[in-house]
NUBA-740179 format. One record per residue (C-alpha): x, y, z. Coordinates in steps of 0.001 Angstrom, whole numbers, plus 524288, in hexadecimal, padded with zeros to 5 digits. Each point is the difference from the previous one (the first is absolute). Layout:
BEGIN
XYZ
...
This chain:
BEGIN
8416D7AFC179565
80BD87F9EE80722
8025A7F66780A5C
806418033980C3F
809927F48D8049E
7FC738000881041
7F90E805CA80940
8099780AE58055A
80003803747F046
7F2FC8030A80105
7FCDF8081980B04
80C9D8081C7FBAF
7F837801867F294
7F4AA8049F806C5
8073F8097B80B0F
805E48061B7F2AD
7F3EC802DE7F99D
7F99D803FF80DB9
80C9C80A45801DD
8019A804AD7F148
7FC4580DC580141
807D58003F80C64
80C96803407FA93
802B680B8D8044E
7FDD87FD0180DB9
80E1C7FFFF80877
803577F1F780175
7FB9A7FC0180FC1
808887F6688074E
7FA737F1B77FF95
7F42B7FC4F8093F
803E87F77E80A23
7F6887F8F88098C
802568092380C07
7FE9B80CC17F664
7F2A77F8787FAB5
7FB897FD8580DED
8016080D3280452
7F946804FE7F381
7F6927F72580418
8002A8060F80E06
7FCA780C3D7FADE
7F50C7FE0E7F656
7F8487F66F808D7
8025280C6580AAD
7F8CB80B0C7F632
7F61A7F5B17FC3D
7FCA07FBD380DCA
8019380EAE804EF
7F365802F17F5B6
7F8EB7F42080519
801EE8061480EBC
7F94580C1A7FC6D
7F5BB7F8CD7F6C9
7FC2E7F54B80A9E
7FE9180BE18095C
7F5F68078F7F8F6
7F8B67F3187FCD8
801337FE3180F80
7F98080B8E80050
7F5507FDA37F7C7
7FA387F47F80971
80290808E880BCC
80D337F4B980519
806D580B40808F7
808267F674806EA
804C37FA457F489
801A280D637F99A
8077E8046280C33
8098A7F2DE8000A
805E1805937F2C5
8064380A2D80687
80D697FD9380796
800EE8003480EBC
804E680D15800C2
7F603804407F18C
7F75A80C9780200
7F48C802EF7F8DD
7FF8880F2A7FC43
7F4188046A7FCC1
7FFA180D427FAD7
7F4148095A804DF
800D680B967F3D7
7FB6E8095B80AB4
8089180AD77F8C7
804DB7FFE07F282
80C558052C802D3
8022B7F81580C68
7FC357F3AC7F758
80CD47F9F58007F
804328025180CDE
800117F44D80896
7F9B8807F680B03
7F344800837F4CE
800137F03D80338
7FC7D7F6E6809FE
80A5B7F59E801E2
7FC487F13E804D4
80BAE7F7EE8040F
8008D7F0C98007E
7F5167F6307FCD5
7F558803C380B91
8004580D477FD49
7FE6B7FF937F106
7F5147F6328009B
7F9188092D809E6
801DB80B877F726
7FB897F7487F3A5
7F48C7FDED808DE
7FC0280CC38039D
80285805CE7F33D
7F6907F6E07F8D7
7F5DA801E980A49
7F4D97F7E37FB49
803E5801D07F25F
8077E7F3E7801A4
7FC5F7F65A7F610
7FB3E7F62680944
7F2058062A80596
7F6AA7FE167F75A
7FE408073A7F542
80C948073A80207
80B06803717F5D2
80EAE800E8802CA
805C87FF317F23F
80EAC8062180039
8080D7FF457F61C
81015800E780054
80436800BA7F15C
8095C804CA7F6A8
80B8E7FCDD80761
80E05805807FC29
809817F76380A6A
80E4B80448802CD
808527F4C6804EA
80C6F804A680757
80D197FBD27FAF2
801E87F4FF80CB4
7F3027FAB87FCA9
7FA37801BC80D7B
7F78680BAE7FFD8
7F840806517F5AF
7F54580ACA7FD28
7F425800F57F983
7F635809847F914
7F0987FC777FE36
7F3E6806DE7FCB8
7F62A7FD71809C9
7F28580168800EC
7F4C87FC348075F
7F1417FE8B7FDEC
7F8737FC4480CC0
7F38D7FF20805F7
7F94F7FB4E80BA7
7F2A27FA6C7FC32
7F62C8099380512
8023280C277F85F
80D778048B80203
80BDD8000B7F627
80CB6805188001B
809A4801A67F38F
80F80803C3802E1
80B777FECD7F879
80F99804FF7FF6E
80C1B7FA427FF09
808B57F596807C5
80DD480141801C9
804397F34980664
80BD17FA5E805BB
802047F1E980142
80B237F5ED8069A
804BB7F3C07FD7F
7FE3C7F95E80DDA
804E27F2BD8057E
7F5D07F607805D1
7FF417F2C6803D1
7F9C07FD067F1E0
80C18807547FABA
8018F80D707F9DE
7F28E808677FEC3
7FD3F80BD77FAD2
7F70D8085A8093B
7FCE080EB17FED6
80770809548073D
7F98480BF27FE1C
7F287800C37F9A4
7FEB780F897FBF2
7F327804807FAF2
7FE9E80F3F7FB2D
7F0958026C7FEED
7FEB7807757F3A7
7EF7E7FFC97FD92
7F39E7FDF980902
7F2547FEC57FF24
7F3D37F94480062
7F9177F8E17F4C8
7F3E1808148000E
80A8180BEF7FD29
80B047FA907F9CA
80E03803A880660
8070380BEC800D2
80F8E8037680362
801347FB1A80F55
7FD2980CBA8078E
7FB02808257F3FD
80D6C803597FF2E
80AB6800CD7F6DD
8072F7F5187FF73
810EF7FE9E7FF6B
8075A7F4497F7C8
801AE7F4F48077E
80F187FDAD7FEF2
806497F4CE7F954
808E67F62A8042B
805F97FE927F26D
80337808727F540
7FD0D800E07F164
80C637FB367FD5B
800237F3FF80A3E
7F20C7FC9B7FEC2
805237F82C7F46B
80C5C7F89280876
800937F0BB7FC50
7FC6B7F7AF80A89
80BF37F7237FDCD
80D718065780546
80900803977F5AC
80BF97F7B180039
8096C80AAD805FB
7F6647FC8580C8B
7FAE57F3817FDED
80A7F7F85A805C9
801DA808CC80C97
7F1FE7FA3680528
7FF567F0F780159
7F4657F757805A1
802DC7F68B80A73
801C67F3C47F7DC
7FDAB7FF667F124
7F3BA7F95E7FBA7
802917F2EE7F7AE
7FD8B800667EF5C
7F28B7F8DB802CB
7FC92808878091A
8025680C867F922
7F9EF7FAA67F27C
7F3087FDE7809BA
7FEE380E3B80537
80378807187F390
7F6B37F6EB7FA87
7F6078043E809AB
802EA80E5F7FDFB
7FD3D7FEAB7F1D0
7F4377F94280108
7FA54809968088D
800DF80A887F5F3
7FA217F6677F655
7F3EF7FF1C80917
800D780ED68042F
7FEF9803D77F14B
7F70A7F5A47FD46
7F546805C980AF9
801F680E5D7FD0E
7FE247FCAF7F213
7F2467F8B2802FE
7FC5480C28806D0
80163808D77F541
7F91B7F6F37F65F
7F51D80048809EA
8001080E827FEBD
7FDA9800687F1E0
7F61D7F2307FF39
808567FA227F825
7FA627F29C80476
807DA7F8767F4B7
80BBF803818047F
7FC2D7FE1A80EAE
7FC107F2B97FDD5
80CC37FC537F774
807328020280ED0
7F8B47F37580633
805347F2A67FE5E
7F6627F86F7FB57
7F8397FA3C80AA1
8025280FDB80767
7F59C802A280747
7F9E180BCA809D5
7FC857FFB180CB9
7F75580B2A80360
7FB72803ED80D4A
801AC7F15E80356
7F8887FB777F371
806AE7F7DA7F3FB
7FE17803997F47C
805EC7FF0A7F238
807A580A187FB11
7F6338032F7F425
7F4E98027580B1E
809FF80AC78083A
7FFE2807677F27B
7F2237FDE77FD63
7FBC5806FD80BDB
809CB80B0E7FB1A
7FBD88053D7F3B7
7FEBB7FCB77F1C3
80F088007B7F999
8052080D747FE96
7FDDB80E2680539
7F489809197FA53
7FE8680D2280168
7FEEE8040880E7E
803057F21F8048D
80A2A8007680A8D
8050A7F1AD80590
80D29804C880894
805BE7F65F808C5
80E0A805818046D
8084A7F580807B0
805C88051880C4A
80B6E7FC9A808AF
8006B7EFF87F873
808327F75880715
805F87F37B7F835
803317F23780691
805D07F48C7F791
7FD467F225805CC
80CE27F8C180474
7FF607F85B7F431
7FF188097C7F609
7F40F7FCD57F98C
7F5708065280638
7FE3780F408050E
7F5D48072580626
7FE678103A7FFEF
7F91F807BF80B19
7FB9680CD97FF60
7F45380B3E80043
7F9108033E7F42A
7F6AF80DF57FFA4
7F73F7FD6A7F555
7FB4480DA57FA9A
7F4BA7FC117F71C
7F5B4807AF7F8C9
7F780802727F575
7FEC68118E7FD35
7F47D7FC497F706
7F8737FADA80A36
804F78084680B76
8050D7F47780715
80D147FFE08089F
804357F52580944
80C0D7FCC480963
805B57F3128006A
808C67FCFB80BBC
806C67F1087FE59
809E77F68F804F9
804DD7F5FB7F739
808FC7F37C80199
8019A7F9EE7F194
808257F5767FEA1
807D17FD6C7F3BC
806697F42E7FA26
80A327FD227F848
7FD3B7F86F7F2C7
809667F3EB7FF95
7FF16800B87F286
803E180D757FDD8
8050D804A180D3E
7F6BF80D507FD89
7FA67804AE80BB1
7EF447FED77FFB3
7F535801C2808C5
7FBD67F4D480613
7F34D804FF808B8
7FE7F8102680292
7F9C78026480E26
7F89D80B5A8002F
7FB018055F80FBC
7F71A808CC7FE16
8011680B1680E4D
7F787809F37FA77
7F81B804BD7F46D
7FB6580E22800BE
7F996808F97F6D4
805B580C0B7FB68
7F3A780908804F8
7FF7C7F9DB80DA7
80DC97FAAA80120
804E87F6EA80A2B
7FDA88082980D54
7F4767F8BB80249
8053B7F1E27FD54
7FE8B7FE357F132
7F5C97F60C7F995
8052C7F31B803E9
7FEC97F76E80B0F
806B18080F80BC9
80C947F74F802BA
800737FC5180DF5
8099D7F88D80A62
7FBB67F5197F935
80654801337F39F
80EAB7FE7380176
80A288079B7F4BE
804867F92D7F5BF
80E4F7F87E80462
80C80809C37FFEB
80B627F88A7F734
80BE57FCEC806B2
809868080C7FA9F
807458059180BAF
80CEF7FC2A80671
804A57F9087F3BC
80EF2804BE7FF3B
806207F24D8068F
80C807FCC97FB60
7FA267F1668030E
7FA057F8077F43C
7F04E803E07FC65
803217F6997F3EC
7F60D7F44E7FF9F
80A607F46A7FF96
7F77A7FAD17F367
7FF3B80C827FA09
80878802087F2F6
801A480C137F640
7F93B8009E7F261
80AB87FA537FA03
80D0B7FB40806C6
80B15804C77F7DF
80BA17FC56808A6
7FF5B7FBB480F94
80C8A8078380208
8028680E87800D4
80816801E17F4F3
8006880EF07F9C0
7F6847FDF77F763
7F6D67FA75809F7
8014880B7B8096C
8006280A4E7F421
7F25E7FB9F7FDCC
7FB41800F180DD1
8051280D5380153
7F9198043B7F42D
7F35A7FA48804DA
8022E805F780D90
801FF80E847F86B
7F25D7FD0C7F700
7F85E8008780DAE
8087680A5F8045A
7FCB2807147F573
7F22C800AB803A0
801098056180BE6
8088D808C37FCB7
7F6B18048A7F394
7F5248018F80B43
8087A80762806DB
8029F80AC87F44C
7F147800687FE6D
7FDDE8015E80C49
8088880B77800C2
7F94B8079A7F55F
7F3C07FE728031B
803C68071280E58
808E2809B67F96C
7F43C803237F591
7F73B8034E80BD2
808DC8080A805D5
803A6807507F281
80DF47FCB0801B8
804C6802A07F113
80D2E7FECE800F9
7FEDF7F57A8082F
7F6D47F6217F841
807DC804A77F36F
80CC57FA278075C
7F8A57F3E5800F7
802067FDF17F0D5
80BF57F8797F9B2
8092A809A07F714
7F8737FDEC7F40C
7F20A7FD8B806C8
7F426807AD7FC98
7F35780345805EE
7F26A802D17FB1B
7FA2980CC580428
7F01D7FE7C8027D
7FA5C8059A7F250
80CD2804A37F8D4
80A277F5597FD65
80A7B7FAFA804BC
80E08806A480375
80DE17F8F5800BD
80985800558097A
7FE5D803F880E66
803D080E3D7FCD3
7F5CF801F67F547
7F56C7F78480959
80452809F980C6A
7FE9F80B777F5E2
7F2747FB8B7FB69
7F9B77FF7880CB5
806E480BE280537
7FB90806287F466
7F1017FC5480399
800357FF7281068
80C78809F380220
80B837FCE280786
7F8737F56D8067A
7FE968004280EB8
80B077FED680AF5
800F07FAB480B7B
7FA7F80BAA807F9
7F48D8024F7F82D
7F2C07FE03805EA
7F3CB7FC667F5DF
7F2C0802AE801AF
7FD807F4957F683
808497F3317FB33
7FDF47F7577F596
800CB7F14680391
803F67F5E27F5CB
7FEC07F25780540
8082B7F6027F894
7FAF97F513802AC
7FD417F16F7F9A2
80D547FD4F7F740
802967F5027F6F5
80E4A802017FC7A
805947F8837F7A5
80F3E7FD568017F
809397FDBE7F449
808387F4247FEB1
80B4D805DA8061B
7F8E6808CA80A73
8053780E2B7FA18
7F236803AA7FB03
7F3067FE7B8033E
7F1DE8033F7F988
7F591804AD80ABE
7F1A1801C77FEFC
7F9F2807A080CEA
7F5AC80544804CB
7FCAA80DF17FFE2
7F6978032D80DCA
8008280D517FEFF
7FA858086180B33
8017780D0880672
7FF19806C580CF6
7FDDB8105880155
7FC708086C8097B
7EF8B800038026A
7F90E80D687FF50
7F586805E6807C5
7F6A58003E7F354
800757F1A27FF52
7FF907FDC580F4E
80D447FD827FEFD
7FBDA7F3B97F9EC
809CA7F93B7F6CF
7FF93800947F214
80AE87F6657FA34
7FB4B7F0EC7FB22
806987F7637F760
8062C7FFB67F285
804BA7F2B57F908
80A897FDB77F5AE
80BEB7F7757FCD3
80F72801997FF20
806667F9777F667
80D657FFE18041E
80D9F7FB8D7FC4F
80C377FEC880956
80E5B7FD287FE8F
80CE17FF068068A
808DB80A1A7FC0B
80E357FF8B802D9
8070880C4280153
80B0E8038D805BE
803057F34D805AF
7F3A180135806EE
7F3367F7ED7FD11
7F2228050F80293
7F1CA7FC547FC12
7FB2F80A507F6E4
7F288803907F7A0
8026A7FE787F1A7
7F2D2803A77FBF2
7F3D3803D08077B
7F267800A97FAC3
7F290805A88053C
7F3E17FADD7FA47
7F5C0807CF80795
7F54B801B0803E0
7F9167F2F77FC99
7F570803FF80B64
7FF3180BB580A38
7F732804B780AA3
8033E80D8E7FFCF
7F9F9802B780D3B
7FCCC7F71480BC5
7F1D8803087FFBE
7FE3A7FD097F09E
807767F325800AF
803477F8DF7F44D
7F0447FD007FA8D
7FD7280F4D80050
7FF07804F47F077
8054D80CE380318
80B307F7D38061A
80C058087F7FC15
7FAD98097480995
803C980A397F765
7F8BC8099E7F5F1
801C87FA0B7F515
7F76B7FB657F661
7FE287F15E7FB5A
80C2C7FB147F70C
8087880B2080218
80CD57FCD4805A9
801BE8026880E05
80CB0807DF7FEF5
8026B803747F0F1
80CE87FF677F8AC
7FFC180DC57FD9B
7FFA48028D80F36
808F97F60580350
80A6F803CF7F5E7
7FF4E80EB68040D
801D77FB8680F11
80C277F9027FB4B
804A780D847FA53
7FF947FBF27F186
80B767F65A80330
8024A7F6AB7F46A
7FE7F7F0EA80375
80A0C7F5657F873
7F34E7F8C87FB9A
7F25C8063580194
7F3307F6C280254
7FA22802167F3D5
80C367FC0E7F7FF
7FA9C7F85F7F507
80BF57F4BD8053E
7F7127FC7D80AC8
7F4947F9897F6AD
7F3F87FF1A8087A
807F77FF3E80D09
7FB9980BD58048E
7F237805657F981
7F54080296809C0
80B37803A780B80
8010C80F5680393
8090F805197F6CB
7FFC67F41D7F539
7F8FE800217F2FF
7F15E802CF80114
7F5E57FD7A80523
80383800ED80BE4
7F8FD7F59480A65
7FBC38032F80C5F
7F9DA7F99C80B53
7F4847FB877FFE1
803B97FBE87F2AE
809CE7F4A57FFF7
80E60801917FB35
807217F6277F9EE
8099F7F89E808F1
80C0A7FB4F7FB4C
808937F3FC80329
80F547FDE97FEB2
7FF1D7F2B8802F0
7F9777F3967FD97
7F5DF7F705807EC
80BB87FA7C809DC
7F9357F0D57FD9E
7FB0A7FEFD7F3F3
80845809B97F901
7F51F806CA7F968
8030180DB97F9C5
7F53F808AE80418
7F8EE808ED7F5D3
8064480C12803CA
80F347FB5A7FFE7
80AAB809898012B
80C8D7F95B80642
80BD78068F8017D
8005B80DB78029F
7F3A48081F7FD46
8080780D777F7CF
80A177F3EF7F97B
7F9877FC3B7F2F5
800F980E917FD04
80D93800D680513
806107F3517FE25
80D00803A1804BD
7FA50803DD80C80
7FDAF7F1158020A
8056A7F77980A92
8073A7F6A67F75C
8070380C147F779
8056F8045780CFD
807057F2CA803B8
7F3937FC1080801
7F78D7F3E07FE57
7F23C801717FD05
7F7F87F5FC80B0B
7F88D7F5AA7FC12
7F148802387FE47
7FAED7F4888061E
8026F7F09B7FF13
807D37F9F17F5D8
7F6EE7F3CD7FA6A
805F57F4507FD5F
7F5BC7F6BA7F933
806487F3257FDAC
7FAD87F25A7F905
805777F2A37FDA8
7FFF87F7D27F424
806247F38480211
80DBF80316805EF
7FF8480E107F817
7FBEC80AED80B02
7FDF780D947FA3A
7FFCF80B7A80772
7FAF480DA57FC9E
803F580BBF8083B
7F81A80C017FE39
8016280CC9808A1
7F8CC80BD97FBCF
7FD35807807F2D7
80D268070B7FDA1
809797F81680948
8089C7F98B7F91E
803A67EFA4804E7
80CD47FC2A801F3
8068F7F73D80BC6
802767F1AE8035E
7F5C07F4FE7FE8A
802247F52480831
7F7CC7F2CE80085
7FFBD7F8B880C86
7FB547F5CE808F6
7FBEE8070380C29
809F680A51806CB
80C207FAA780431
80C83803C17F85B
804667F0767FA79
7F2897FFF97FA0E
802B1807357F21B
7F97B7F95F7F404
8038C80BB77F694
8033E80E4A7FDBF
7FCED8090D7F538
8049580DF58002C
7F772808647F8C7
802B480D667F82D
7FB9A80BDD7FE95
800D37FF2F7F09C
7FA857F2437FF93
7F3077F93880333
7F96A8000D80EDD
800F77EF797FEF6
808847F6EC80596
7FF7A7F08F7FC1B
804727F57980736
801CF7F0727FCA6
800227F7CD80BEE
809FD7F5EA80163
7FA817F56980811
808A77F9B580904
7FDAE7F5DE80A14
7F9358082E80A22
7F352803347F868
7F5137F7BD8037D
7F5547FBF17F4A7
7F4C780A7580257
7FCE780E3C80190
80D928087C8067A
7FD5D80D2680378
80B47807F27FB58
8031580DA0802DC
801FB80A347F593
807D680D648068E
802E480C187F8C7
80AC28070580700
7FD6F80D237FCFE
805CB80ACB7F9AD
8039C80EBA7FFED
7F12C801DA7FBC4
7F75A7F4A1804C7
7FDB27F8DA80CF6
8037F7F2DA8018F
7F4467F7987FD78
7FC127F0AF80047
7F7807F5F27FA22
7FF147F2098038F
7FB197F5807F39D
7FDB27F2A580227
808B87F4FF7F795
7FADC7F3E07FBC0
80B8F7F4438029C
7FDE77F62E7F7CC
8019F7F29C804D8
80E937F8EE7FF73
800AB7F8EB7F2C9
7FF257F23080259
80B4A7F7107FB23
């Protein structure tokens, strides 16, 4: 360990540790207050557009038609496709246009009818999710693609299911309160429709066209921030101050942490991982369930014993969640829709649960780790699978006296005026002047947040191309050295080989003019995205909720046969520099499927014959031999049965036996630790899945950082005037970086500083030199670990017992 002479030295050293694997990237121009203001505006714009569309769907759940219409520009258009004929589905003549807020409100109200979510027993669960947002170069317009589906009922025996795609346009409008994003065009392309009793079929029972994409496979991963060549051609009305930039970039980073925390909460709940769920709460955390305040332990007790057993389904997918950070940065709120899919195939029971949540979070002042303060659960409708929601379900019917949980205040935040409270301070204040080191660090941090959104864009693009079986397109989403799992077979590396494997299995894939009798739908939802410290790489966990649609047949009385399938993607993304152009690309794509399935709409997930296929119990749904034959014998770069995978692929279709299929419970794997406690799960597999068998494929072997797998835990203790601090990451994560001992978070309050070397130990020792500013008694001191290329920053608080002055 060694000492660093100044605060600026410490920051430079921390930055060096964060960017050690980025040497191949061309040097960029130095950031300025003006360039960072422009960058922030673009980052905030993408977030606001997502929040705008999510808020639209949240309002629909409660029949708030006027508020939904108010989200459109003055000349905004709602263009709602009817699907009267398959070939004509894409034409504007197939759609009903409503222009202006009054007409839009009237259409929405008429379209819902009695299925408005307001009348007693009614349901209007609209989902707009899997966003892919493309911001224009000038930052004034944008386009977005979404999966959209809607579960509806009037409480009187009538129901409706419909879904399709949205290709929307957005515009930045100037109002008396500043610039606000509004919907310019909401364009809905219907793909399937039906009711609860029969399920769904293709709209009009016609073959379906491909809905045109507003992006290409090459542009889907375009960075949100402009390159240097274009960066200085745009300018904000006025550069923000250093303090304002620090405040708003911190808010973006906090949003990422809270979003990951809640999405991960949902993944834990699915598997009944109650110890891990309990870890996510603050010590005084609690739950408000339908207005009744209970403890976390009481909540978990109502959800069954810890762990899943054969036939138990406990899915709680989270949709269109929004995040709001409080002005002081110490609290947060999320709001969203949870659709519970609960069942027991042994008891032949299954249930739907439609819930609005509005959870509260707090940032631990001693560790700066976000924790759940209060889970607020507002049940809307529960219904058995056999009866469905058409008659209002089993809960007390909602009434007009039941106001919706308050919506979050997330729109209109692009103002160049100060939003920072006067008493707000960053976690630690290295400098209060805009020197190059501080500005580079702010640039790094804003790129970490835009990397989150860029990774989600590419993730969404993959799902949309998979729906349409666009082999070359989804292969192009991968980096030059990227690799993708072909389900049941293994991994193919490079875009060319990925495309060839797909083409061997599915042919050349579909083209824009093809009409399809059936369409698979891969909804990629609820992402947990961990971004590296330099923002150039990311690891993600994404829920795969897979359905499909097809033409009905007379033999089935034109009823739908499609149900639900549940799996998990474990992916990695990189920022690839090629020919002077940067693009976010897929590095690794892994498909763990299926953990559960319903196979048919009628059978649901509680049926023992839930695959809906003529296979014997224990036999793989689709054998490895069939899949390899379908792929034309095209040899993988690494097989699922390669012994280098260890236990990772056991039980998955095509992996080592025994193959596990629903209703048996397959082992679920995790690439990260608990985001609060740092606990590593039993089935822990960090990094890329096939990289233990192919180490040369991992991120660090290819010039990228491996994102941290969880919080950096700092434990500190004081003995007399000696303070000892131990820094711990995850298993196998090296500890190296700057450790500081401070009195508070001002720049001039340094007590001591130690640099930990990777080759040394992970403990820093400080000896406090008392001066006239110390008063006898307990003095709080903060220990900060500034982070590294493998670890997040961390913090701990220790109480120093200052002795009384020596009497002379």
